[in-house]
LUMFI-61194 format. One record per residue (C-alpha): x negated, y negated, z; residue in one letter; residue number from 1. Coordinates in nm, 2 decimals. Each point is the difference from the previous one (the first is absolute). Layout:
N
      c1      c2      c3  code  pos
       X       Y       Z     A  NUM
...
% end
This chain:
500
      c1      c2      c3  code  pos
    8.42  -13.26   14.80     M    1
   -0.05   -0.32   -0.21     S    2
   -0.10    0.00   -0.36     D    3
   -0.34   -0.16    0.10     A    4
   -0.06    0.28    0.25     S    5
    0.09    0.27   -0.25     K    6
   -0.24   -0.16   -0.25     T    7
   -0.28   -0.02    0.26     A    8
    0.05    0.36    0.10     D    9
    0.00    0.11   -0.37     G   10
   -0.32   -0.18   -0.07     F   11
   -0.15    0.13    0.32     G   12
    0.06    0.36   -0.11     R   13
   -0.14   -0.08   -0.34     L   14
   -0.31   -0.15    0.15     A   15
   -0.05    0.30    0.23     A   16
    0.03    0.24   -0.30     I   17
   -0.25   -0.22   -0.20     A   18
   -0.25    0.02    0.29     V   19
    0.03    0.37    0.04     L   20
   -0.02    0.09   -0.37     L   21
   -0.28   -0.25   -0.08     T   22
   -0.20    0.11    0.30     S   23
    0.04    0.37   -0.09     A   24
   -0.11   -0.07   -0.35     L   25
   -0.30   -0.20    0.10     L   26
   -0.11    0.28    0.25     C   27
    0.00    0.27   -0.27     V   28
   -0.36    0.14   -0.02     T   29
   -0.11   -0.29    0.22     L   30
   -0.25    0.21    0.19     G   31
   -0.17    0.15   -0.30     A   32
   -0.36   -0.09   -0.08     G   33
   -0.24   -0.25    0.15     Y   34
    0.00   -0.37    0.04     L   35
   -0.12   -0.19   -0.31     P   36
   -0.34   -0.16   -0.05     N   37
    0.13   -0.34    0.12     D   38
    0.09   -0.17    0.32     N   39
    0.25    0.26    0.11     D   40
   -0.26    0.19    0.19     A   41
   -0.13   -0.32    0.15     L   42
    0.34   -0.09    0.14     Y   43
    0.06    0.35    0.12     A   44
   -0.34   -0.02    0.18     D   45
    0.11   -0.31    0.19     V   46
    0.32    0.17    0.12     A   47
   -0.18    0.32    0.09     R   48
   -0.26   -0.20    0.20     T   49
    0.28   -0.17    0.20     I   50
    0.13    0.34    0.11     V   51
   -0.35    0.14    0.07     A   52
   -0.12   -0.30    0.20     T   53
    0.33   -0.11    0.16     G   54
   -0.09   -0.36   -0.09     D   55
    0.31   -0.15   -0.17     W   56
   -0.12   -0.36    0.01     L   57
   -0.36    0.00   -0.14     N   58
    0.01    0.19   -0.33     L   59
   -0.33    0.14   -0.13     D   60
   -0.15    0.28   -0.20     I   61
   -0.32    0.17    0.12     H   62
   -0.08   -0.31    0.21     G   63
    0.07   -0.26   -0.28     V   64
    0.28   -0.24    0.08     P   65
    0.30    0.03   -0.24     F   66
    0.19   -0.33   -0.01     L   67
    0.06   -0.02   -0.37     D   68
    0.37    0.06    0.06     K   69
    0.22   -0.05    0.31     P   70
    0.07    0.31    0.20     P   71
    0.37    0.06   -0.06     G   72
   -0.03    0.26   -0.27     F   73
   -0.28    0.18    0.18     F   74
    0.20    0.01    0.33     W   75
    0.29    0.17   -0.18     V   76
   -0.24    0.24   -0.18     A   77
   -0.18    0.08    0.33     A   78
    0.34    0.09    0.16     L   79
    0.07    0.24   -0.28     F   80
   -0.35    0.15    0.04     I   81
    0.04    0.03    0.38     A   82
    0.33    0.19   -0.04     V   83
   -0.05    0.19   -0.32     L   84
   -0.37    0.03   -0.06     G   85
   -0.22   -0.15   -0.27     S   86
    0.10    0.22   -0.30     E   87
    0.04   -0.18   -0.34     E   88
    0.38    0.04    0.03     F   89
    0.00   -0.20    0.33     V   90
   -0.24   -0.26   -0.13     L   91
    0.22   -0.07   -0.30     R   92
    0.33    0.03    0.19     L   93
    0.03   -0.37    0.12     P   94
    0.00   -0.13   -0.35     A   95
    0.24    0.27   -0.13     A   96
    0.25   -0.08    0.28     L   97
   -0.03   -0.37   -0.06     A   98
    0.08    0.07   -0.37     G   99
    0.31    0.19    0.11     G  100
    0.11   -0.28    0.24     L  101
   -0.05   -0.25   -0.28     T  102
    0.25    0.18   -0.22     A  103
    0.26   -0.02    0.28     G  104
   -0.07   -0.37    0.06     V  105
    0.06   -0.07   -0.37     L  106
    0.34    0.19    0.02     V  107
    0.10   -0.23    0.28     L  108
   -0.12   -0.30   -0.21     G  109
    0.24    0.12   -0.28     S  110
    0.31   -0.11    0.19     R  111
    0.11   -0.25   -0.26     V  112
    0.36   -0.09   -0.08     R  113
    0.16    0.20   -0.28     G  114
   -0.28    0.24   -0.10     A  115
   -0.18    0.10    0.31     G  116
    0.00    0.37   -0.06     R  117
   -0.15   -0.04   -0.34     T  118
   -0.29   -0.19    0.15     A  119
   -0.02    0.25    0.28     A  120
   -0.06    0.28   -0.25     L  121
   -0.24   -0.19   -0.22     L  122
   -0.22   -0.17    0.27     A  123
   -0.16    0.32    0.14     P  124
   -0.04    0.14   -0.35     L  125
   -0.18   -0.31   -0.12     F  126
   -0.22    0.01    0.31     L  127
   -0.11    0.36   -0.10     L  128
   -0.04   -0.10   -0.37     A  129
   -0.34   -0.16    0.07     S  130
   -0.30    0.24    0.01     P  131
   -0.19   -0.26    0.20     L  132
    0.26    0.02    0.27     W  133
    0.01    0.38    0.00     I  134
   -0.38    0.02    0.02     E  135
   -0.04   -0.23    0.30     Y  136
    0.30    0.17    0.18     C  137
   -0.22    0.31   -0.01     R  138
   -0.33   -0.15    0.12     R  139
   -0.15   -0.10    0.34     A  140
    0.05   -0.37   -0.08     Y  141
    0.19   -0.29    0.17     M  142
    0.13   -0.15   -0.32     E  143
    0.34    0.17    0.00     V  144
    0.07   -0.05    0.38     P  145
   -0.08   -0.37   -0.05     T  146
    0.23   -0.02   -0.30     A  147
    0.27    0.16    0.21     L  148
   -0.04   -0.27    0.26     C  149
    0.00   -0.28   -0.26     V  150
    0.33    0.11   -0.17     I  151
    0.15    0.08    0.34     G  152
   -0.08   -0.35    0.12     A  153
    0.14   -0.15   -0.32     V  154
    0.33    0.18    0.04     L  155
    0.01   -0.07    0.38     A  156
   -0.05   -0.37   -0.06     Y  157
    0.27    0.00   -0.27     Q  158
    0.24    0.18    0.23     H  159
   -0.06   -0.28    0.25     G  160
    0.06   -0.27   -0.27     L  161
    0.31    0.12   -0.18     T  162
    0.05    0.37    0.07     G  163
   -0.05    0.29   -0.24     L  164
    0.36    0.10   -0.06     D  165
    0.16   -0.34   -0.06     G  166
    0.16    0.00    0.34     K  167
   -0.21   -0.26    0.17     G  168
   -0.33   -0.05    0.16     A  169
   -0.14    0.19    0.29     R  170
   -0.24   -0.23    0.19     P  171
   -0.19    0.29    0.16     W  172
   -0.13    0.07   -0.35     G  173
   -0.23   -0.30    0.04     L  174
   -0.14    0.16    0.32     L  175
   -0.05    0.34   -0.17     L  176
   -0.17   -0.17   -0.30     G  177
   -0.25   -0.15    0.23     G  178
   -0.07    0.33    0.17     V  179
   -0.06    0.18   -0.33     L  180
   -0.22   -0.29   -0.12     T  181
   -0.22    0.05    0.31     G  182
   -0.01    0.38   -0.06     V  183
   -0.09   -0.05   -0.36     G  184
   -0.28   -0.24    0.10     F  185
   -0.14    0.26    0.24     M  186
    0.02    0.26   -0.29     A  187
   -0.20   -0.21   -0.25     K  188
   -0.07   -0.35    0.12     S  189
    0.13   -0.29   -0.22     L  190
    0.20    0.22   -0.24     V  191
    0.25    0.04    0.28     G  192
    0.09   -0.37   -0.02     L  193
    0.17    0.06   -0.34     F  194
    0.30    0.10    0.21     G  195
    0.05   -0.36    0.12     V  196
   -0.16   -0.22   -0.27     I  197
    0.29    0.04   -0.24     P  198
    0.24   -0.10    0.27     V  199
   -0.17   -0.34    0.02     L  200
    0.04   -0.03   -0.38     G  201
    0.37    0.08    0.03     L  202
    0.04   -0.26    0.27     V  203
   -0.15   -0.26   -0.23     L  204
    0.20    0.12   -0.31     L  205
    0.34    0.02    0.17     K  206
   -0.07   -0.28    0.25     R  207
    0.07    0.23    0.29     R  208
   -0.15   -0.23    0.27     W  209
    0.22    0.17    0.26     D  210
   -0.23    0.30   -0.02     V  211
   -0.30   -0.20    0.13     L  212
    0.20   -0.10    0.30     T  213
    0.14    0.34    0.08     S  214
   -0.11    0.16    0.33     K  215
    0.02    0.34   -0.18     W  216
   -0.25   -0.11   -0.26     F  217
   -0.25   -0.13    0.26     W  218
    0.07    0.30    0.22     G  219
   -0.11    0.22   -0.29     G  220
   -0.31   -0.22   -0.06     S  221
   -0.08    0.04    0.37     L  222
    0.05    0.37   -0.02     S  223
   -0.24    0.02   -0.29     A  224
   -0.26   -0.20    0.19     A  225
    0.04    0.23    0.30     L  226
   -0.06    0.31   -0.22     I  227
   -0.30   -0.15   -0.18     V  228
   -0.16   -0.21    0.27     G  229
   -0.11    0.22    0.29     P  230
   -0.23    0.23   -0.20     W  231
   -0.15   -0.28   -0.21     H  232
   -0.06   -0.21    0.31     I  233
   -0.15    0.30    0.19     Q  234
   -0.24    0.06   -0.29     Q  235
   -0.09   -0.37   -0.02     L  236
   -0.08   -0.01    0.37     V  237
   -0.19    0.33    0.03     T  238
   -0.15    0.04   -0.34     N  239
   -0.02   -0.36   -0.13     R  240
   -0.28    0.01   -0.26     D  241
    0.11    0.33   -0.16     A  242
    0.37   -0.10    0.01     F  243
   -0.07   -0.34   -0.18     L  244
   -0.23    0.17   -0.25     Q  245
    0.25    0.28   -0.08     F  246
    0.34   -0.15    0.04     T  247
   -0.04   -0.38   -0.07     W  248
   -0.27    0.03   -0.26     K  249
    0.16    0.28   -0.20     L  250
    0.37   -0.08    0.02     H  251
    0.01   -0.38    0.03     V  252
   -0.32   -0.17   -0.12     E  253
   -0.09    0.24   -0.29     D  254
    0.36    0.07   -0.11     Q  255
    0.14   -0.35    0.04     I  256
   -0.23   -0.29    0.06     F  257
   -0.27    0.11   -0.24     E  258
    0.22    0.18   -0.25     A  259
    0.00   -0.08   -0.36     Q  260
    0.26    0.15   -0.24     P  261
   -0.28    0.12   -0.23     W  262
   -0.23    0.14    0.27     S  263
    0.04    0.37   -0.06     T  264
    0.23   -0.02   -0.30     G  265
    0.19   -0.24   -0.23     P  266
    0.31   -0.17    0.13     W  267
    0.21    0.23   -0.23     W  268
   -0.15    0.31    0.17     F  269
    0.34    0.11    0.14     Y  270
    0.19   -0.08   -0.31     L  271
   -0.23    0.23   -0.19     D  272
    0.03    0.26    0.27     A  273
    0.38    0.00   -0.02     L  274
   -0.03    0.08   -0.37     V  275
   -0.29    0.24   -0.01     S  276
   -0.04    0.16    0.34     D  277
    0.35   -0.03    0.16     A  278
    0.26   -0.04   -0.28     P  279
    0.28    0.14    0.22     A  280
   -0.04   -0.28    0.25     I  281
   -0.03   -0.25   -0.29     G  282
    0.33    0.13   -0.14     L  283
    0.18   -0.03    0.33     M  284
   -0.12   -0.35    0.05     I  285
    0.10   -0.10   -0.36     A  286
    0.35    0.15    0.04     I  287
    0.06   -0.15    0.34     G  288
   -0.13   -0.35   -0.07     L  289
    0.14    0.00   -0.36     G  290
    0.36    0.09    0.10     L  291
   -0.03   -0.25    0.29     L  292
   -0.09   -0.28   -0.25     V  293
    0.29    0.11   -0.22     V  294
    0.24   -0.04    0.29     A  295
   -0.14   -0.34    0.09     L  296
    0.02   -0.12   -0.36     V  297
    0.36    0.10    0.00     R  298
    0.05   -0.19    0.32     R  299
    0.14    0.31    0.17     E  300
    0.00    0.04    0.37     D  301
   -0.32    0.16    0.10     V  302
   -0.05    0.18    0.33     E  303
   -0.25   -0.17    0.23     E  304
   -0.17    0.33    0.06     L  305
   -0.09    0.02   -0.38     D  306
   -0.16   -0.34    0.02     L  307
   -0.18    0.11    0.31     H  308
   -0.14    0.31   -0.18     L  309
   -0.11   -0.21   -0.29     A  310
   -0.17   -0.24    0.23     L  311
   -0.18    0.29    0.17     T  312
   -0.13    0.12   -0.34     L  313
   -0.11   -0.35   -0.09     G  314
   -0.18   -0.05    0.33     A  315
   -0.18    0.33   -0.04     L  316
   -0.10   -0.09   -0.35     A  317
   -0.12   -0.35    0.09     A  318
   -0.21    0.10    0.30     V  319
   -0.15    0.32   -0.15     F  320
   -0.09   -0.18   -0.32     T  321
   -0.19   -0.26    0.20     A  322
   -0.16    0.24    0.24     S  323
   -0.37    0.09   -0.01     E  324
    0.05    0.38   -0.06     T  325
    0.21    0.14   -0.27     K  326
    0.10    0.37    0.00     K  327
    0.29    0.19   -0.16     V  328
    0.09    0.15    0.34     L  329
    0.10   -0.36    0.10     Y  330
    0.30    0.05   -0.22     L  331
    0.15    0.23    0.26     I  332
    0.18   -0.27    0.20     P  333
    0.17   -0.10   -0.32     F  334
    0.17    0.33   -0.05     I  335
    0.28    0.01    0.26     P  336
    0.13   -0.36   -0.07     P  337
   -0.03    0.06   -0.38     A  338
    0.19    0.33    0.03     A  339
    0.27   -0.15    0.21     L  340
    0.04   -0.31   -0.22     L  341
    0.01    0.20   -0.32     A  342
    0.26    0.24    0.15     S  343
    0.22   -0.28    0.13     R  344
   -0.01   -0.20   -0.32     M  345
    0.08    0.31   -0.21     L  346
    0.28    0.08    0.24     A  347
    0.13   -0.35   -0.05     R  348
    0.01    0.03   -0.38     F  349
    0.10    0.37   -0.02     L  350
    0.25    0.01    0.28     G  351
    0.14    0.35    0.07     E  352
   -0.05    0.14   -0.35     R  353
   -0.12    0.36    0.04     P  354
   -0.14    0.03   -0.35     L  355
   -0.22   -0.31    0.02     W  356
   -0.10    0.07    0.36     T  357
   -0.09    0.36   -0.10     G  358
   -0.21   -0.13   -0.28     L  359
   -0.19   -0.23    0.23     A  360
   -0.05    0.28    0.25     A  361
   -0.12    0.23   -0.28     A  362
   -0.25   -0.27   -0.10     G  363
   -0.13   -0.01    0.36     A  364
   -0.04    0.38    0.00     L  365
   -0.19   -0.02   -0.33     V  366
   -0.24   -0.26    0.15     M  367
   -0.05    0.24    0.29     F  368
   -0.14    0.28   -0.22     L  369
   -0.36   -0.15   -0.02     P  370
   -0.01    0.05    0.38     S  371
    0.04    0.37   -0.01     L  372
   -0.37    0.07    0.00     H  373
   -0.02   -0.17    0.34     L  374
    0.18    0.30    0.14     F  375
   -0.20    0.28   -0.16     Q  376
   -0.28    0.14    0.23     P  377
   -0.21    0.10   -0.31     S  378
   -0.02   -0.36   -0.12     Q  379
   -0.29   -0.24    0.09     P  380
    0.23   -0.22    0.22     F  381
    0.06    0.26    0.26     L  382
   -0.33    0.17   -0.04     R  383
   -0.15   -0.33    0.10     G  384
   -0.37    0.00    0.10     A  385
    0.01    0.38    0.03     E  386
   -0.36    0.07   -0.12     P  387
   -0.14   -0.26    0.24     L  388
    0.22    0.10    0.29     A  389
   -0.08    0.37   -0.04     V  390
   -0.37   -0.07   -0.03     A  391
    0.01   -0.22    0.31     A  392
    0.19    0.26    0.20     E  393
   -0.24    0.27   -0.10     A  394
   -0.33   -0.18    0.07     T  395
    0.04   -0.28    0.25     A  396
   -0.05    0.22    0.31     D  397
   -0.36    0.04   -0.10     R  398
   -0.07   -0.35    0.14     L  399
    0.03   -0.15    0.35     P  400
    0.34   -0.16    0.08     A  401
   -0.12   -0.36   -0.05     D  402
   -0.21    0.06   -0.31     A  403
    0.14   -0.16   -0.31     P  404
    0.08    0.17   -0.33     L  405
   -0.13   -0.16   -0.32     Y  406
    0.15    0.00   -0.35     S  407
   -0.10   -0.12   -0.34     L  408
    0.25   -0.17   -0.23     D  409
    0.30    0.13    0.20     V  410
    0.20   -0.19    0.26     Y  411
   -0.08    0.08    0.36     F  412
    0.35    0.02    0.16     S  413
    0.09    0.36   -0.08     P  414
   -0.35    0.13    0.09     I  415
    0.02   -0.20    0.33     Q  416
    0.35    0.12    0.08     Y  417
   -0.03    0.37   -0.08     Y  418
   -0.36    0.01    0.13     G  419
    0.10   -0.17    0.32     R  420
   -0.30   -0.22    0.02     R  421
   -0.12   -0.34   -0.16     P  422
   -0.02   -0.01   -0.37     G  423
   -0.22   -0.23   -0.22     I  424
    0.04   -0.03   -0.38     S  425
   -0.29   -0.09   -0.22     F  426
    0.06   -0.12   -0.35     W  427
   -0.24    0.00   -0.29     T  428
    0.18   -0.30   -0.15     K  429
    0.06   -0.31    0.20     D  430
    0.36   -0.08   -0.11     K  431
    0.19    0.18    0.28     L  432
   -0.24   -0.12    0.28     P  433
    0.04   -0.35   -0.12     N  434
    0.38    0.03   -0.01     Q  435
    0.03    0.15    0.34     T  436
   -0.26   -0.20    0.18     S  437
    0.28   -0.25    0.11     R  438
    0.20    0.27    0.18     I  439
   -0.07   -0.03    0.37     P  440
   -0.01    0.36    0.10     Y  441
   -0.23    0.09   -0.29     I  442
   -0.22   -0.30    0.07     R  443
   -0.03    0.07    0.37     Y  444
   -0.04    0.37   -0.05     G  445
   -0.24   -0.04   -0.29     D  446
    0.19    0.29   -0.16     N  447
   -0.04   -0.10   -0.37     V  448
   -0.35   -0.07   -0.12     R  449
   -0.18   -0.05   -0.33     Y  450
   -0.28    0.24   -0.07     L  451
   -0.23   -0.07   -0.30     A  452
   -0.06    0.32   -0.20     P  453
   -0.38   -0.03    0.03     P  454
    0.03    0.02    0.38     K  455
    0.23    0.30    0.00     L  456
   -0.24    0.27    0.10     L  457
   -0.18   -0.21    0.26     T  458
    0.32   -0.11    0.17     T  459
    0.15    0.35    0.00     M  460
   -0.32    0.18    0.12     G  461
   -0.20   -0.24    0.20     D  462
    0.21   -0.30    0.12     E  463
    0.34    0.18    0.07     L  464
   -0.05    0.37    0.02     P  465
    0.33    0.19    0.06     G  466
    0.30    0.15   -0.18     L  467
    0.05   -0.17   -0.34     W  468
    0.32    0.06   -0.21     F  469
   -0.07   -0.05   -0.37     V  470
    0.21    0.05   -0.32     P  471
   -0.13    0.28   -0.21     G  472
   -0.06   -0.22   -0.30     G  473
   -0.22   -0.23    0.20     L  474
   -0.19    0.29    0.14     V  475
   -0.11    0.10   -0.35     Q  476
   -0.07   -0.35   -0.12     A  477
   -0.22   -0.07    0.30     A  478
   -0.16    0.34    0.01     G  479
    0.07    0.04    0.37     L  480
   -0.02    0.38    0.00     T  481
   -0.37   -0.03   -0.07     Q  482
   -0.05   -0.15    0.35     H  483
    0.27    0.17    0.21     W  484
    0.20    0.32    0.00     T  485
    0.37   -0.05    0.02     P  486
    0.17    0.13    0.31     I  487
    0.35   -0.04   -0.17     Y  488
    0.10    0.00   -0.36     D  489
    0.36    0.02   -0.10     A  490
    0.27   -0.20   -0.20     D  491
   -0.25   -0.25   -0.13     G  492
   -0.14   -0.10    0.34     I  493
   -0.35    0.10    0.11     V  494
   -0.13   -0.05    0.36     V  495
   -0.37   -0.03    0.08     F  496
   -0.16    0.02    0.34     D  497
   -0.30   -0.23   -0.05     T  498
   -0.13    0.03    0.35     R  499
   -0.36    0.13    0.01     K  500
% end
């Protein structure tokens, strides 16, 4: 067996070990508690509806079209539900497994001359050093699967350009990169394109015009189009108005053509987030880019993959800074390339020095400690929307199957999911209704509404009688018990049946 084959086998085994260990870690207590009071229950509802209706093309929830996201993630989640059921463990499992696979992919991306095993040890540890990554690996969200597709596409394209082990390019990598770009697009729309955008930057930087004439590159592009095109075309033909309103308006017009860097936050939003909200990610980016700059200033030979990873981080930063919506969770695609670049550059400077490598690994483990609460069932993260979920499960059967559940000053998704019927949230302050009015599913379903306090009693009792879920503090402030007797009162959630 050649040295290259031995190296490939060795890293293959390390990657398999990283996948198994990371997946096992991320699955610890994964089934504890309820889904949080966020979009997790909304996404779980989409997947559960696919299984219930058997309609895999036209996504909806309780009759309202759901085209806010492409269907890729929901198809995978629906397959898990169909085989394993809709328990919380199953709902969170796709993201957890994607997190495990990402660790293995980073090990494969650590095959750098001279210090590959150092990077192979550090890369998965750096990945787990970010609490943001751990959190979304344990939620029913598509962020981590999408990030897996992006980093997988980056490494596949790089394998097609120069190879990952210094032994030469493998053109089929350009084809695989296109496939992963298409899968990433189907997971979360335009974010999937970050698998290919840095390649174009690298072509310009290195003047690799041969890439643009390669049949493998265009074969990959065609593969991406064949993955993305059929569903989008089908929706455009059969559901044109809703499709354009949901997909074009939300992902293209709002986020790109009408975007302003200051629209929902200052241009430095993500710089601030890397310092205050996600310092582990900021540290990895600083280490990776800082050491890369040092190597370039010294005019040392720099691996093309390291430039590719730096371009990926730069493209993500540029596009997200200019996008209409700014959220800390949008830092998730930064994490795998940042972890890989930091580990590769540290390996370059540390070599095979056990002491320094051990110190770097120990630092990653210390950064992991703030994530321990994400594994404890008694903590709020895994308890999720427990009070709302329990209340919905205990009372929703009092209503006909198509009757909605109403809530005051709490998000509708956990009530809707656990109550198995439409949910509508009313808010006594107009901030959240204004913020969410642009979201197509909420706009079409009219799920989030402003309710002026003076109209509270009239709306609850006369206009929309039914089951109302109200936080205990609001019950007292509004004096609701003077008008209705609670049918449920536990853990700070009170339920009123306001039907006469």
